[in-house]
C-alpha positions in Angstrom: -7.0 7.5 6.9 -4.9 7.2 3.8 -7.8 6.4 1.4 -10.9 8.5 0.8 -13.8 7.9 -1.6 -15.9 10.8 -2.9 -18.6 10.9 -5.6 -16.1 12.4 -8.1 -12.7 10.8 -7.1 -10.7 8.2 -5.1 -7.8 9.6 -3.2 -4.8 7.6 -1.9 -2.3 9.4 0.4 1.1 8.1 1.3 1.5 7.3 5.0 5.2 7.8 4.9 5.1 11.4 5.7 6.1 12.8 2.2 2.6 14.2 1.6 2.1 12.5 -1.8 -1.4 11.9 -2.9 -2.9 10.4 -6.0 -6.4 11.1 -7.3 -8.4 8.8 -9.7 -11.8 9.0 -11.3 -14.0 6.6 -9.3 -14.5 4.1 -12.1 -12.8 0.8 -10.9 -11.3 0.5 -7.4 -9.1 -2.5 -8.2 -7.9 -1.0 -11.5 -6.7 2.0 -9.4 -4.9 -0.2 -6.9 -3.2 -2.0 -9.8 -2.1 1.2 -11.1 -0.6 2.3 -7.9 1.1 -1.1 -7.5 2.6 -0.6 -10.9 3.8 2.8 -9.7 5.6 1.2 -6.9 3.1 1.8 -4.1 2.7 -0.8 -1.3 -0.4 -1.6 0.7 -0.3 -3.1 4.3 -3.2 -4.2 6.5 -2.7 -4.2 10.3 -4.0 -7.6 11.5 -5.0 -6.3 14.9 -7.1 -3.4 14.0 -7.6 -3.9 10.3 -6.4 -0.5 9.2 -4.6 0.1 6.0 -1.4 2.0 5.3 -0.1 2.9 1.9 3.3 3.8 0.9 4.6 5.5 -2.3 7.6 3.9 -3.9 10.1 6.3 -2.2 8.6 5.9 1.3 8.0 2.2 0.9 11.7 1.5 1.3 11.9 3.6 4.5 9.1 1.6 6.2 9.8 -1.9 5.1 9.4 -4.2 8.0 11.2 -7.2 6.4 14.7 -6.9 5.1 15.0 -7.8 1.4 17.2 -10.8 2.0 14.7 -12.2 4.5 11.9 -12.0 2.0 13.7 -13.9 -0.6 15.8 -16.3 1.6 13.5 -17.1 4.5 12.5 -20.6 5.6 9.4 -22.0 3.9 6.3 -21.8 6.0 3.1 -24.0 6.1 0.1 -22.4 4.5 -2.1 -20.8 7.3 0.7 -20.2 9.8 
């Protein structure tokens, strides 16, 4: 698991193998997520088993599943497909 919640902190760990972890006071979960995104972290949910993976900025680039050119120049899709 790459996220743990305790009474005194939230902990996110990078799943990229670098061992980086970030601790926050447990005040506002979504504010913590916004802070991590601002730091370059990415969050991915596996559609089959609904597990989450988190990557720090450095590891995110190693584990990107879609090439940069495909993200910006892909064909438009219909909503819901």
